[in-house]
C-alpha positions as a printed NumPy array, in Angstrom:
array([[170.328,  91.505,  49.375],
       [170.935,  92.827,  45.864],
       [174.307,  94.494,  45.478],
       [172.831,  97.747,  44.147],
       [170.735,  98.127,  47.294],
       [173.761,  97.548,  49.51 ],
       [175.582, 100.307,  47.666],
       [172.617, 102.673,  47.95 ],
       [172.215, 101.889,  51.64 ],
       [175.88 , 102.606,  52.349],
       [175.729, 105.886,  50.446],
       [172.595, 107.093,  52.232],
       [173.453, 105.973,  55.755],
       [174.237, 108.854,  58.128],
       [174.386, 109.473,  61.849],
       [171.337, 110.808,  63.673],
       [173.205, 114.092,  64.173],
       [173.889, 114.403,  60.45 ],
       [170.24 , 113.695,  59.657],
       [169.011, 116.258,  62.185],
       [171.295, 118.875,  60.628],
       [169.057, 119.045,  57.522],
       [166.232, 120.627,  59.549],
       [165.89 , 124.368,  58.972],
       [164.008, 127.048,  60.86 ],
       [160.362, 127.156,  59.797],
       [160.277, 123.553,  58.575],
       [157.269, 121.27 ,  58.925],
       [158.527, 117.935,  60.255],
       [156.483, 114.747,  60.524],
       [157.3  , 111.884,  62.9  ],
       [154.532, 109.647,  61.621],
       [152.537, 107.293,  63.808],
       [152.931, 105.32 ,  67.044],
       [155.627, 102.653,  66.728],
       [156.899, 104.459,  63.638],
       [158.131, 107.534,  65.494],
       [161.946, 107.934,  65.585],
       [164.063, 107.968,  68.743],
       [167.694, 108.596,  67.718],
       [166.717, 111.41 ,  65.372],
       [164.412, 112.866,  68.028],
       [167.266, 113.087,  70.534],
       [169.605, 114.577,  67.924],
       [167.016, 117.213,  67.018],
       [166.556, 118.036,  70.694],
       [170.295, 118.627,  71.025],
       [170.314, 121.35 ,  68.335],
       [166.818, 122.748,  68.821],
       [167.977, 126.066,  70.292],
       [169.646, 126.884,  66.976],
       [166.248, 126.744,  65.24 ],
       [163.108, 128.883,  65.217],
       [159.536, 128.193,  64.171],
       [159.871, 124.448,  63.684],
       [156.522, 122.64 ,  63.512],
       [156.374, 118.916,  64.305],
       [153.42 , 116.675,  63.461],
       [152.833, 113.233,  64.997],
       [150.163, 110.861,  66.23 ],
       [149.781, 108.509,  69.206],
       [153.272, 109.053,  70.612],
       [154.196, 106.047,  72.738],
       [157.378, 107.567,  74.181],
       [158.173, 111.079,  75.445],
       [159.384, 113.211,  72.555],
       [162.84 , 114.547,  73.365],
       [162.503, 117.534,  71.041],
       [159.346, 118.645,  72.831],
       [160.814, 118.121,  76.3  ],
       [163.919, 120.116,  75.315],
       [161.765, 123.189,  74.687],
       [159.414, 123.455,  77.697],
       [158.277, 126.96 ,  76.765],
       [157.729, 126.04 ,  73.083],
       [159.995, 128.851,  71.934],
       [161.589, 126.865,  69.105],
       [159.165, 124.05 ,  68.273],
       [155.409, 123.474,  68.238],
       [154.084, 119.897,  68.373],
       [150.781, 118.83 ,  66.76 ],
       [148.996, 115.482,  67.017],
       [146.17 , 113.846,  65.082],
       [145.171, 111.674,  68.06 ],
       [146.421, 111.971,  71.628],
       [148.104, 109.167,  73.489],
       [148.34 , 109.486,  77.264],
       [151.724, 111.175,  76.8  ],
       [150.378, 113.704,  74.307],
       [147.449, 114.439,  76.622],
       [149.955, 115.41 ,  79.315],
       [151.892, 117.513,  76.801],
       [148.626, 119.24 ,  75.845],
       [147.936, 120.02 ,  79.51 ],
       [151.33 , 121.761,  79.643],
       [150.622, 123.741,  76.476],
       [153.136, 121.712,  74.451],
       [150.8  , 119.826,  72.11 ],
       [147.975, 120.961,  69.847],
       [145.26 , 118.761,  68.357],
       [144.491, 118.343,  64.642],
       [140.905, 117.09 ,  64.171],
       [140.506, 114.234,  61.707],
       [138.584, 111.169,  60.692],
       [141.425, 108.653,  60.82 ],
       [140.467, 106.875,  57.599],
       [140.881, 110.115,  55.651],
       [144.468, 110.737,  56.799],
       [146.27 , 109.496,  53.628],
       [144.038, 111.747,  51.546],
       [144.771, 114.707,  53.858],
       [148.48 , 114.285,  53.115],
       [148.064, 113.803,  49.389],
       [145.689, 116.762,  48.959],
       [146.212, 119.341,  51.678],
       [149.337, 118.95 ,  53.821],
       [152.863, 120.231,  53.281],
       [155.776, 118.238,  54.72 ],
       [159.377, 119.378,  54.544],
       [160.976, 116.4  ,  56.316],
       [159.429, 113.036,  57.194],
       [161.322, 110.94 ,  59.747],
       [159.998, 107.414,  60.285],
       [161.136, 104.342,  62.198],
       [161.015, 101.243,  59.975],
       [162.275,  97.699,  59.696],
       [165.723,  97.371,  58.072],
       [166.088,  97.309,  54.277],
       [164.748,  94.091,  52.74 ],
       [166.083,  92.205,  49.73 ],
       [163.705,  94.046,  47.397],
       [164.897,  97.492,  48.466],
       [161.995,  98.362,  50.798],
       [161.9  ,  99.698,  54.337],
       [158.813,  98.094,  55.902],
       [156.595, 100.328,  58.086],
       [155.961,  97.48 ,  60.537],
       [153.349,  98.24 ,  63.178],
       [152.661, 101.767,  61.877],
       [151.383, 101.43 ,  58.294],
       [148.472, 103.927,  58.797],
       [149.126, 106.941,  56.506],
       [152.916, 106.621,  56.215],
       [153.072, 105.775,  52.502],
       [151.146, 108.949,  51.667],
       [153.424, 110.87 ,  54.023],
       [156.58 , 109.693,  52.231],
       [155.037, 110.617,  48.885],
       [154.433, 114.187,  50.014],
       [157.62 , 114.927,  51.979],
       [160.414, 116.97 ,  50.425],
       [162.973, 114.836,  52.317],
       [162.443, 111.313,  53.68 ],
       [164.58 , 109.954,  56.521],
       [164.161, 106.431,  57.887],
       [165.505, 105.216,  61.216],
       [165.762, 101.436,  60.97 ],
       [165.231,  99.178,  63.97 ],
       [165.661,  95.409,  63.868],
       [162.95 ,  94.967,  66.502],
       [160.243,  96.445,  64.231],
       [157.984,  93.611,  62.979],
       [158.024,  93.039,  59.228],
       [154.403,  92.959,  58.093],
       [152.622,  91.761,  54.971],
       [149.984,  93.803,  53.165],
       [149.736,  96.853,  50.897],
       [151.331, 100.321,  51.015],
       [153.427,  98.98 ,  53.877],
       [156.849, 100.291,  52.964],
       [158.972, 102.883,  51.196],
       [161.622, 102.014,  48.585],
       [165.225, 103.098,  49.073],
       [165.004, 105.127,  45.857],
       [162.46 , 107.364,  47.653],
       [164.59 , 107.729,  50.806],
       [167.165, 110.487,  51.235],
       [168.898, 109.413,  54.468],
       [169.058, 106.264,  56.59 ],
       [169.859, 106.095,  60.306],
       [170.691, 102.575,  61.46 ],
       [169.642, 102.041,  65.08 ],
       [170.484,  98.34 ,  65.364],
       [168.094,  96.447,  67.618],
       [166.191,  98.713,  69.959],
       [163.221,  98.106,  72.232],
       [159.816,  99.037,  70.908],
       [157.428, 100.838,  73.267],
       [154.773,  98.57 ,  74.739],
       [151.186,  99.481,  75.576],
       [149.544,  97.381,  78.258],
       [145.882,  96.403,  78.209],
       [144.14 ,  97.691,  81.315],
       [142.87 ,  94.837,  83.489],
       [139.103,  94.426,  83.394],
       [137.107,  94.891,  86.573],
       [133.603,  93.887,  87.532],
       [131.951,  96.703,  85.549],
       [133.932,  95.958,  82.402],
       [133.09 ,  92.271,  82.673],
       [129.359,  93.018,  82.98 ],
       [129.458,  95.234,  79.908],
       [131.555,  92.691,  78.021],
       [129.028,  89.981,  78.827],
       [126.229,  92.033,  77.257],
       [128.253,  92.687,  74.104],
       [129.575,  89.132,  73.789],
       [126.011,  87.853,  73.846],
       [125.326,  89.858,  70.665],
       [128.277,  88.473,  68.675],
       [127.386,  85.72 ,  66.225],
       [129.396,  83.032,  64.467],
       [131.305,  84.549,  61.558],
       [131.196,  88.096,  62.914],
       [134.03 ,  90.412,  61.832],
       [135.518,  92.313,  64.775],
       [136.951,  95.757,  65.332],
       [138.308,  96.315,  68.832],
       [140.766,  98.705,  70.386],
       [142.92 ,  99.054,  73.447],
       [141.283,  99.207,  76.84 ],
       [139.68 ,  97.11 ,  79.513],
       [136.257,  96.728,  77.893],
       [137.287,  95.444,  74.435],
       [139.848,  93.228,  76.146],
       [137.147,  91.806,  78.424],
       [134.939,  91.044,  75.403],
       [137.739,  89.048,  73.781],
       [138.402,  87.194,  77.04 ],
       [134.762,  86.112,  77.162],
       [134.789,  85.073,  73.498],
       [137.751,  82.754,  74.139],
       [135.537,  80.594,  76.349],
       [132.306,  81.05 ,  74.368],
       [130.842,  78.724,  71.704],
       [131.208,  81.418,  69.014],
       [133.471,  80.435,  66.117],
       [134.879,  81.489,  62.73 ],
       [135.336,  85.118,  63.713],
       [137.072,  87.576,  61.426],
       [139.082,  90.705,  62.145],
       [138.959,  93.999,  60.25 ],
       [140.204,  96.646,  62.669],
       [142.37 ,  99.743,  62.771],
       [144.372,  98.659,  65.822],
       [145.854,  95.218,  66.412],
       [146.034,  94.415,  70.131],
       [147.062,  91.525,  72.35 ],
       [143.496,  90.373,  72.927],
       [143.063,  89.668,  69.202],
       [146.263,  87.632,  69.177],
       [144.983,  85.56 ,  72.095],
       [141.599,  85.076,  70.445],
       [143.359,  83.831,  67.299],
       [145.588,  81.509,  69.301],
       [142.466,  80.07 ,  70.969],
       [141.191,  79.052,  67.532],
       [138.246,  81.469,  67.48 ],
       [139.459,  83.549,  64.523],
       [139.573,  81.971,  61.074],
       [138.383,  84.782,  58.794],
       [136.536,  82.17 ,  56.739],
       [133.495,  84.407,  56.203],
       [135.282,  87.646,  55.347],
       [134.823,  89.316,  51.981],
       [138.061,  91.315,  52.249],
       [141.363,  89.539,  53.001],
       [139.663,  86.204,  53.644],
       [141.454,  84.076,  56.255],
       [143.572,  87.075,  57.327],
       [143.295,  89.589,  60.183],
       [143.27 ,  93.102,  58.724],
       [144.676,  96.115,  60.601],
       [146.611,  99.347,  60.   ],
       [148.679,  99.687,  63.187],
       [149.65 ,  97.747,  66.283],
       [150.31 ,  98.679,  69.904],
       [150.744,  96.167,  72.696],
       [153.286,  93.717,  74.068],
       [156.599,  92.565,  72.643],
       [155.042,  89.096,  72.293],
       [152.378,  90.567,  70.043],
       [154.96 ,  92.356,  67.899],
       [156.741,  89.009,  67.456],
       [153.41 ,  87.421,  66.497],
       [152.912,  89.985,  63.696],
       [156.423,  89.561,  62.29 ],
       [156.179,  87.893,  58.845],
       [152.866,  86.311,  59.82 ],
       [150.757,  85.477,  56.741],
       [147.637,  85.301,  58.926],
       [147.861,  89.099,  59.282],
       [147.309,  91.805,  56.648],
       [148.498,  95.377,  57.268],
       [147.045,  98.091,  55.058],
       [146.836, 101.876,  55.143],
       [144.121, 103.448,  57.265],
       [142.005, 104.386,  54.25 ],
       [141.888, 100.639,  53.516],
       [140.833,  99.672,  57.047],
       [138.658, 102.59 ,  58.18 ],
       [136.564, 103.931,  55.327],
       [132.939, 102.827,  55.753],
       [132.536, 101.531,  52.197],
       [135.29 ,  98.978,  52.919],
       [134.159,  98.05 ,  56.426],
       [130.639,  97.295,  55.196],
       [131.846,  94.719,  52.67 ],
       [132.357,  92.193,  55.479],
       [129.057,  90.817,  56.715],
       [128.245,  90.928,  60.44 ],
       [130.846,  93.637,  61.082],
       [131.037,  94.389,  64.811],
       [132.695,  97.523,  66.184],
       [133.279,  98.105,  69.899],
       [134.113, 101.688,  70.887],
       [134.335, 103.633,  74.133],
       [132.388, 106.744,  75.111],
       [133.093, 109.361,  77.77 ],
       [129.644, 110.95 ,  77.852],
       [126.266, 110.386,  76.167],
       [123.345, 112.794,  76.344],
       [119.68 , 111.84 ,  76.462],
       [119.195, 112.419,  72.732],
       [122.093, 110.066,  71.904],
       [124.95 , 112.454,  71.134],
       [128.313, 110.946,  72.075],
       [131.534, 112.558,  73.263],
       [134.521, 110.209,  73.261],
       [137.45 , 112.612,  72.937],
       [137.263, 115.631,  75.245],
       [136.467, 116.809,  78.74 ],
       [135.172, 120.29 ,  78.051],
       [137.981, 122.255,  76.421],
       [140.526, 119.589,  77.389],
       [141.306, 117.313,  74.464],
       [141.903, 113.78 ,  75.735],
       [142.188, 111.703,  72.545],
       [140.547, 112.317,  69.148],
       [137.803, 111.214,  66.808],
       [140.111, 108.565,  65.384],
       [138.182, 105.817,  63.643],
       [135.098, 105.787,  65.856],
       [132.633, 107.549,  63.559],
       [133.755, 105.71 ,  60.431],
       [133.574, 102.288,  62.088],
       [130.155, 103.09 ,  63.536],
       [128.922, 103.918,  60.041],
       [130.677, 100.993,  58.384],
       [129.382,  98.436,  60.88 ],
       [125.836,  99.763,  60.589],
       [125.993,  99.503,  56.776],
       [127.339,  95.936,  56.945],
       [124.746,  93.21 ,  56.432],
       [123.908,  92.06 ,  59.967],
       [126.445,  94.537,  61.408],
       [126.374,  95.911,  64.946],
       [128.046,  99.007,  66.406],
       [128.513,  99.228,  70.182],
       [129.368, 102.276,  72.292],
       [130.263, 101.163,  75.796],
       [131.016, 102.993,  79.025],
       [130.65 , 102.704,  82.756],
       [127.419, 104.387,  83.867],
       [129.334, 106.66 ,  86.262],
       [132.878, 107.637,  87.228],
       [134.624, 109.116,  90.256],
       [136.063, 112.646,  90.213],
       [137.352, 114.576,  93.236],
       [135.688, 112.068,  95.579],
       [132.358, 112.606,  93.808],
       [130.446, 110.233,  91.572],
       [129.462, 111.703,  88.194],
       [127.082, 110.251,  85.611],
       [128.298, 109.553,  82.086],
       [124.703, 109.759,  80.882],
       [123.67 , 113.413,  81.019],
       [120.697, 115.511,  79.876],
       [122.926, 117.29 ,  77.372],
       [126.641, 117.162,  76.676],
       [128.793, 119.304,  78.942],
       [129.677, 122.752,  77.65 ],
       [132.475, 122.627,  75.053],
       [132.451, 118.823,  74.858],
       [133.115, 117.617,  71.333],
       [130.47 , 115.531,  69.562],
       [132.459, 112.543,  68.324],
       [129.483, 110.524,  67.059],
       [126.237, 112.31 ,  66.131],
       [123.035, 110.899,  67.576],
       [121.932, 109.809,  64.094],
       [124.89 , 107.389,  63.894],
       [124.58 , 105.751,  67.311],
       [123.35 , 102.161,  67.372],
       [123.875, 100.178,  70.597],
       [124.732, 101.911,  73.885],
       [125.948,  99.64 ,  76.682],
       [126.59 , 100.192,  80.389],
       [126.753,  97.719,  83.254],
       [122.997,  98.262,  83.672],
       [121.98 ,  97.077,  80.227],
       [122.038,  97.561,  76.478],
       [119.764,  99.514,  74.132],
       [119.59 , 100.079,  70.38 ],
       [118.82 , 103.733,  69.573],
       [118.242, 103.215,  65.854],
       [114.685, 104.194,  65.006],
       [113.886, 105.538,  68.463],
       [112.309, 108.96 ,  68.979],
       [113.858, 111.468,  71.381],
       [111.438, 110.456,  74.19 ],
       [112.188, 106.762,  73.573],
       [115.927, 107.459,  73.582],
       [115.734, 109.47 ,  76.782],
       [113.79 , 106.724,  78.569],
       [116.118, 103.966,  77.323],
       [119.248, 105.857,  78.337],
       [117.903, 106.797,  81.76 ],
       [117.389, 103.09 ,  82.35 ],
       [121.109, 102.524,  81.569],
       [122.26 , 105.215,  84.003],
       [123.515, 104.585,  87.511],
       [120.478, 104.36 ,  89.861],
       [121.754, 107.339,  91.863],
       [121.17 , 109.639,  88.88 ],
       [117.993, 108.316,  87.29 ],
       [115.56 , 110.507,  89.212],
       [117.431, 113.712,  88.393],
       [117.834, 112.674,  84.76 ],
       [114.097, 112.05 ,  84.448],
       [113.232, 115.38 ,  86.062],
       [115.544, 117.291,  83.741],
       [114.357, 115.319,  80.704],
       [110.806, 116.448,  81.447],
       [111.941, 120.053,  81.894],
       [113.626, 119.926,  78.486],
       [110.561, 118.341,  76.886],
       [112.417, 115.122,  76.081],
       [109.779, 113.069,  77.903],
       [106.023, 113.369,  77.484],
       [104.   , 112.844,  80.647],
       [101.285, 111.107,  78.648],
       [103.468, 108.544,  76.918],
       [106.686, 108.233,  78.923]])
């Protein structure tokens, strides 16, 4: 390490308590994204929170409970805001401790550069490298733009954070005001849900549509994981990856020899992503791995970039689809459960890709309060958010089949979607569709 950087590091290194002391009443703080959220600083802020008023804290996909939020259960001193809810933030929202900020994920760096004020940014990073940079590791996303906008920048270094290759993936020590050294901690892990019979049926339908040389976008969850499991044992080859989220199933697909990236236009021979969440083994896989390319979310998620790779395939989840094709993937009525994230932009990018395919998958029904409810409905439930407009929906997949809505009229859509519904609900869906005028007696 260059001597000048050692000197700068020593001068800027402080305790978590000293760093937290710079926060003033009324400040906008930003904890950044996922793996990049701080822990030592968070606990130090929690310890002095009652001395502050009107603090506003912005984050996204928190993977650990936030001590500062838990220290203020009536939100008298601090308000927490999130771009996209993790399971933890969903629970905080249910308690009135977390508010949602709507966004298209790929636009987030531009939001910071154009519209958002940040008093203090506090980010977990890899330790200082020999070139004077703190690497963002598994949380590249919008963090470079965030550090550009913040009045003060604090980094909390952790030796367990993977060091990743790519662009806009770090902040130089000259741009950092304070450094908290955390040694080697333990990064939060996010387990893939095991796939059941329904997920495997849906995965089989999607896997059958994936061609040699396709470029994949998948996320966390049982269904995308099941698709990758099937692809491991399939004859498909030379897959590429251009995704927002790097997950364990992509690592396993690469290790099985199915991913080469040989047909990609962007970052050929590399797997492109903007953040990671999964197992410690996966974090070790990403560390200094030249087969992986980490870029900001406006690099991974904007449709004009996604479309440059031929045969782009995106696999997204839906919570509810109505008979005209509108999709809700982020709310249950007024209850926010996640966010728009990258779904809409990947749907558009995959469609615009030559030979691209965009899949929205879901179980046909779900259980609630000992009752079975249909995910395919005549119209979206009151107050449900439209995540993907009906004009952008391509393939819809349930365990009962797959249909492409592009080019279909409303009556054709209604008939196709009724056929994908659970058999227990098809008769009622057809009756209501006729009442609404979605189906013509003469033609459908």
